[in-house]
C-alpha positions in Angstrom: -4.1 13.6 -8.6 -4.8 17.0 -7.3 -6.4 19.5 -9.4 -4.6 22.5 -7.9 -1.3 23.8 -7.3 0.0 26.7 -5.2 1.6 29.7 -7.2 4.4 30.3 -4.9 5.6 26.7 -3.5 4.0 24.8 -6.4 2.5 22.5 -3.8 -0.4 20.5 -5.1 -3.3 20.2 -3.2 -7.4 19.6 -3.6 -7.7 15.9 -2.9 -10.8 14.3 -1.9 -10.6 11.7 1.1 -9.2 8.7 -0.3 -8.1 9.8 -3.3 -5.5 7.9 -5.4 -2.3 9.2 -5.9 -2.6 11.3 -2.4 0.4 9.5 -0.8 2.8 10.1 -3.6 1.8 13.8 -4.1 1.8 14.4 -0.2 5.2 13.2 -0.1 6.6 15.4 -2.8 5.1 18.4 -0.8 6.6 17.6 2.3 10.1 17.2 0.6 9.6 20.3 -1.1 8.4 22.1 2.1 11.6 20.4 3.9 13.8 22.2 1.2 12.8 25.5 0.9 11.0 26.8 4.1 13.7 28.3 6.5 15.9 28.2 3.2 19.9 27.9 4.1 22.3 26.8 1.2 26.1 25.5 1.9 27.2 27.5 -1.3 25.9 29.2 -4.2 29.2 29.3 -6.6 30.2 25.5 -6.5 29.8 24.4 -10.2 30.1 20.5 -9.3 28.2 18.4 -6.8 30.2 17.7 -4.0 31.5 14.0 -4.2 30.1 13.1 -0.7 27.2 14.9 -0.1 24.8 14.3 2.9 21.4 14.0 2.9 19.9 17.2 3.8 22.9 19.3 1.9 21.4 22.4 0.0 23.2 24.5 -2.7 22.3 27.2 -5.3 23.4 25.9 -8.6 25.5 28.6 -10.4 25.2 29.3 -14.2 28.3 27.3 -14.7 27.1 24.2 -12.9 28.4 20.8 -14.6 27.5 17.1 -14.4 24.2 16.4 -12.5 23.9 20.4 -12.0 24.3 21.0 -15.9 21.3 23.4 -17.3 19.9 24.1 -13.7 21.5 27.5 -13.1 19.7 29.4 -10.3 17.8 26.2 -8.7 18.0 24.7 -5.5 19.7 21.6 -5.1 18.9 19.4 -2.3 20.0 16.0 -1.5 17.3 13.9 -0.6 17.6 10.1 0.2 20.6 9.8 -1.6 19.5 11.6 -5.0 19.5 15.5 -6.0 16.1 16.8 -6.1 15.9 20.3 -7.8 13.7 23.4 -7.4 12.8 26.6 -9.2 12.9 29.2 -6.9 10.2 32.0 -7.1 10.6 35.9 -7.1 10.9 37.0 -3.4 12.4 33.6 -2.0 14.9 34.5 0.8 18.1 32.1 1.4 21.0 32.4 3.9 23.9 31.8 2.2 26.4 29.7 4.7 29.7 30.0 3.3 29.1 34.1 2.5 27.2 34.6 6.0 24.5 36.7 3.8 20.9 36.9 3.1 20.0 36.7 -0.9 16.9 37.2 -2.2 15.6 35.5 -5.8 14.6 38.6 -8.2 13.6 38.5 -11.9 17.3 39.1 -12.7 18.3 36.0 -10.3 19.8 35.6 -6.6 20.9 39.1 -5.3 24.3 39.7 -4.3 23.1 39.6 -0.8 23.0 41.4 2.7 25.7 40.7 5.4 24.4 39.8 8.4 
C-alpha cells in the first residue's frame, strides 16, 4: 500500500514499481478523480437517493439525507458501477449545481448558497 496521501483530493501515491496493492489503490484514485474533477452535480437538496440512478450521476447530500445517504451530509454521492460512492469535500472545492444553475464553493461552514451563472 502507498505510504503517502495527497492532502487535497486524498489520492494515494508513493508506490514502488510492481508493489502489491497498486492496482486497487490506483483504481480508487481514478474513480475519485473522475468524481471530483470538473465537479458538477444534478441536485443538492434531494434527501433520498433516486430510484433509478445512472452510473455517473452525482449529488451533494443534504443534511436530511435518508436511506443510503443517511449520516453523509455535505458529501458528494457518485454512482459508479451501480453502487454509491462517497467523497468528503475539502475547503475550496467548486461545484456546479445543475438544477439551480449556480456555482457553489465548499467552506468550513459547508457548501455556499452559490453564484448564479
